[in-house]
C-alpha positions, 0 to 999 in steps of 0.5 A, spaced: 500 499 499 505 504 502 508 504 494 502 506 491 501 512 496 508 514 493 506 514 488 501 519 489 506 523 493 511 522 486 505 525 482 505 531 487 512 532 486 512 533 478 505 537 478 509 542 483 514 542 477 509 543 472 505 549 476 513 552 477 514 551 470 508 554 467 509 560 470 516 561 469 519 557 463 521 561 458 526 557 454 524 551 449 528 547 453 524 549 461 517 548 457 520 541 455 521 539 462 515 542 464 510 538 459 515 532 461 513 534 468 505 534 466 506 527 463 510 524 468 506 527 475 498 524 471 502 518 470 504 517 477 497 519 479 493 514 474 498 508 477 496 509 483 489 510 482 489 503 479 489 501 486 487 506 491 480 510 491 481 514 485 477 519 489 482 519 495 488 518 490 485 525 486 484 529 493 491 528 496 495 529 490 492 536 489 493 537 496 500 535 496 501 539 490 497 545 493 502 545 498 508 544 495 506 549 490 504 554 496 511 552 500 515 553 493 513 560 492 514 562 499 521 559 499 523 560 492 520 565 489 519 571 496 511 569 495 508 573 502 507 568 508 502 570 513 499 567 519 492 565 515 496 562 510 501 557 515 495 555 518 491 553 512 498 549 510 497 546 517 489 545 515 491 542 509 496 537 511 491 535 517 486 533 512 491 529 507 493 525 512 486 524 514 484 521 508 490 516 507 488 514 514 481 512 513 483 510 506 487 505 510 483 502 515 477 502 510 480 497 506 482 493 512 
């Protein structure tokens, strides 16, 4: 089961890459890497969805992508950070973890 959740995580990492790429890509090489990231993010999500419930896998995928994109924007691109943003990130983490726990319990 862990292998399939790792696929969701890998997909989310590549999702962060293509979201950043869409905003910052300027050269053909960068656009090529962005396209590769799109492909790999959905490849990993689809492979995980073959075993995990599709709705849960997608919710975790999007949540991790949102989390990663927000943190990347703050750390790498100097986007503003606020207490509300940090609190919502923690809430998102709790929701992602909760979905994984509930899904694991339902399968046993």
